[in-house]
N, C-alpha and C positions, 0 to 999 in steps of 0.2 A: 336252625329257620330257615336258612335259604336255601339250603335241600330238599326242607319242608312245603318253601315255595315253589320249587320248579316242581316235586316234587304234581300238587294238586294241578299246578299250572299245564303238567302238560296231561295228565288226566282229562282235566274238563276238554282241551284241547283236543283232545281227542274222540273223546264224545260228542261234542261239538261239531263236527269234520265231520261222522260218520253218519249225526241227526243230519246234517246239511244235504250229504250225499242220495243220501236218500230220502228226501224232502226233492231234491230237485231233480231226481230220477222220478220219483213217484208222479210231477209237474209235465217234465220232460214224452211221458207216457201218456197221462189222457189229452195232454195239448197236441203229440202225433193222430190220436185219436182222434182230434176234432179238427185237423188239418187233413184227413184221410178225403173225405169228401169233396174236397177238394185240388184234389191231385190231379191230373192229369186235365185240365183246367190252362188254354192258350199255350205258356210255355213254365206252368207250373208243377218241378219234377218233386220227389224224393228229398232229391237233394237241394231246392231248392226248402224246402219244407223245415227243413233237419237244420239248414242256417239261421230260416225264420225261425225257429224255436229257442239256438240256440244262442242267437243274440239278446234275447226275451230271457237268459240265463241271469245277466245280471241285478234288474231289477226282482225275479224272485225273488232273489238275496240275499235285496236291500227291505220288502215290502213283507218278509214275514222273517225276518235277523231274531226277531223279540222271540220269538213261539221258537226259533230254535234254538238261539239259545239256553233259554226256562229250560228247557226239554234237556240239553244236552249238560249243563250244571246239574240238574238234580239226577239223568242216568249215573253221569259222573257222580256225586255224594252218594247214590246210590249204591254201588259199585266199593266205596270206600268204607258204608255202611254194612252193608251185606257179607267183605268178607272183613267185618270185625277191623279192620283201617283204621277206622273214625274212635273207635272205642282206645286204641296202644295209644292214638295223638292226643287223646284227653290224657286218658292216663298217666301224661309224660310232663301233665302241666302247662298246653295249651286248652285255653279258653275259647267260648265255642264262637267267642266275639272276633277271638283273631284268626279262626280259621273262615268263619264270615269275611274278617275285613278281605284274605287272601282274593275267596269267592268272589266278591264283589270288583276288587279292582283286576282280575283277568276279564270275569264278565263286561267292565266300563274300555278295557283292548277292546276287546271283538266290535262289542257298540258299538266305536269308533272305526273300527274296518268296515264295519256293515254301511256306516256313518256315509263316511270317503268312499263305497262302492258307491250307493245313490245320490250321492251328488254330483257325482265327475263321470263317473262311468258310462251308469244307466239308460241316465239322458242322450247320450249319443249313439249309446246300443241300437234303444228302444228306436229311433229316428231311424239306426242302420236298418233295423226288419223291415222297418215300415217298408221304408223305400227300396226294398229286397226285392221285397212279396209284391207290395206295386207295381213293380216294370218287369216282373213272373206275370204279371195278368195282362202286360202290354199297356199301365195305364200310362199317362202323359204324370212328372214330377215336376209340377209349375213350382213350387214351394222345397226345399229342402230345409229350414225355417223355421222359425219364427221370427227373421229378421228379413223383411222384403219380396214380396212381388212379384208380374206385371198380370194383368187382365186384359182383354181386348173387349167388347160389345158394342156390336152398331158399330157405332160412331163416338164411340166412346172408347178411351185408352185408361186406366186406370194404375196408378200404379202405391203400394203402397210398403211404406216403413217400417213401418211392426207393426204385426198383428201379432194380438193377444189372447181373445180365446172363436175366431171364428166371426164373431159380431163384433168387439169393437175395434175399431185399428188407431195410428197413431201413425202422424207426420205422412198423410195419403197428397198425391199429387195425382190431376182429375183433365187431361186433353180433350176435350170434341174438335173435332170432323167437320169438316162440309164436304160428303159425297166421297166422304175416304183418305181425298187427295188432298184440299184446303184446310189449313188452317183454324181456326175457328175461335175456341176462347182455351183459355189455362189458366188451374185453379190452384187455389196449394191452400190446406188448411193441418189444424193437427187433430184435432178430433175427427170422426165417422163412423159413423154406425149403420152394421148392416142386417135389416130384419126380415130377411128370404125370401123378399123381394127388389130393395128399391136404396141404394145406396144414401144416406144421412149423412151430408156436411153439415159442418156446424163451426160458424166463421170464419167461412170461407173468402177470400179473395180471391174475385175472379176475371180475367181479364178479356176482355169485348179483344178480337182483334176484326179489322175488318180489310179481308189482304183481295184484290185487287188478280184477275190470273197472267198477269209481268209479273206477279212474285210479289208485289211490293203492295207496302206495310201503307195504306192511305188514313188508317185512323185506333187507335190504340186509347180505351178508354179501359177506368181497374171500379170494379163495384166490390162493397162490403156486403155481405150479404149476411144472417144470420141462419138464416138455415139453407141448403143447394139440394132437391135432390135429384137420382141421377139411377130412371130404373137402370139396375144388375141383377141376370140373371147368371150368377153364376155356379157352375157345377155344385152338383149337392155332396159328388165324392172329395172334388177337393176343398168346400168347404167341414166337410165333414174329415177332414185331414188335418184340417188347421185349427178344429177346435182340442184346448187342450185342459186337462182334466187336471183339479186343484194337488193333488197329489205324482202328477204327470210330470208336475214343474219343481227346480229347485228348492232351494231352501231361499236363494238372492231373487231369487225371477221371482218367487212367491211373495217377498219382500215390496221388488218393484211396481211387482202391480199389483199393493196394497193400496200402496201410498200413491198410484197414478188413480187405482181410480174412486179412492175418497178426495179428491183432490179434484173430484170431475163431474165428483156427486151419486158414482153410481155404486151400491149396493158390491162390499167386499167382504161379505156373513161368511161365504163354503170357504174362500182365500185365508181369511181370519182363523177358521177354523183347522185345517191340513196345517198353519202356520206353527197356531198355539199346537198341536196335538205334536208332533218335530221338536218343541221346547222341551214339552214334559217326559217325551216317551224313554231316554233313561231313567226317569226320575221314576215314572210307572216298571219298566223290567226289574230294576232296582227294587222297589220295594213285591213284587213277582216274587221274585224270589225272597230275600226275605222272610214273604210268607209263607212258601213254599219250605224253609227250612225247619221251620217251625215243625213240621212234621219228621221230618228226619232224624233228625235229635229228640225227634219224642219214643216211648218208652214203645222196644220190640213185644211185650206184652201184650197190652194193647191189642192189637193188629199186624196183620204180616208185611213188613217192609214194603213191599209190592204197594200191598192196598194202601199204606202209607202214600206214598207219589204218588199215586194215580189221584185219591182224593186232594192232593199240593195240588197235582194238577189242574185239577176238574177247576177251584175254587180260584185258583189266579187265573185264567183263561176266562174264567168267566168274571175275574172284574176287568179283564181287559176289555171285554164285550162291553160290560157295562161302559165302561171310560170311553168306547167306541157309541152306544146309545147318549150319554152327554154328550154329546157334539153333536146330534140329527138335534135331540131336544131344545141342545140353544140357537140351532138357527128355525125352527117352529112356535121357537114362544119368545124368540127375543131376547134370553138370556148375554147375558154380560159373557162371550167364550172363554174370557183365560182364567174364566173363577170358575167355568164350570167347567174343563180339559185339567187344571191345574188342582183344584180341592178336593176329588178323590184320592188321588193320586195321596198329596199329603196327607190326609187324615185317617187314611192305609199305612203311609209308609210309617209315620208317628207313633199307631197302634204298633206294628212287626216290631216296629226298632222297639219298642218297652216291650212287649214281651222274647224276646229272643235275649232283653238284654236281663230278665229276671230270672230265664231257665239256664244262662250261662251265669251267673250266680249262684246257682242249689250245687 
């Protein structure tokens, strides 16, 4: 059995890597065509465009891993079926369920690898890609990540300790100046919201300072305010760079973001949908693979193997599309996000498992 396991794993790995290389190659080609119009502006050269595209590849690998693993698995099984190797394997006493277990174990290894790439490597390379492209265009990088930046606006200096999405900030310090020379007040708050024109600081402790020309503090008062509005006009490109979509965050950051938003009475639905989609993703892929394998092990008299593989892939991808649409509908109609994300997968998983078990018993 170990020899058979290694052979199936090797075949699946070969076809999955082949699909991945083709997928990445197609993405790189069209991404380069998209960047052609930008090449030549400022210091943005062909080499800079290639570096930018290369740094985005880990995110592509992680984001499209489900489709790639599905195609690689089906092509591998299609190769075994087309060369009659599956018939030999089954005639030697290996059941369809045993073959399915080997396939799923191998697919889970691929899922773990792609998940690690998405959680640890892709966020770093994505940020590096943005910084590299911005520097090539001559834009100042005011913030390297979500963990802090300084901004000076007229008579105010703002320090943000933690940025969530370019609008919601935490651990914010405000320094007000008189004539850009004398310290007027200093404030500290845990939460602040930027609406595009004003920075609204909530529950702020504002220390008013009366400072004379001799640099001595004559008066020192503390005002505890429920809200304090500061007119701020952040650079729009800078604010846009701070916005991170739910899919761009790691799972741990998604979890922390949801907790923070819920504690402050803010809507966290898009982040919850993304979190539940990631948790259900391995089970969805397993359901898609099992569903497609029903066509692989069917009779070759009814239709050619190529048509069966195509039909299996099409129906599986349709199922994944349906799962994604479910997430959008749960946001629109305020359904339970976890149930919407998990119920279709569980139903299909149980259904195809029963069908595959019956076919194995035949």
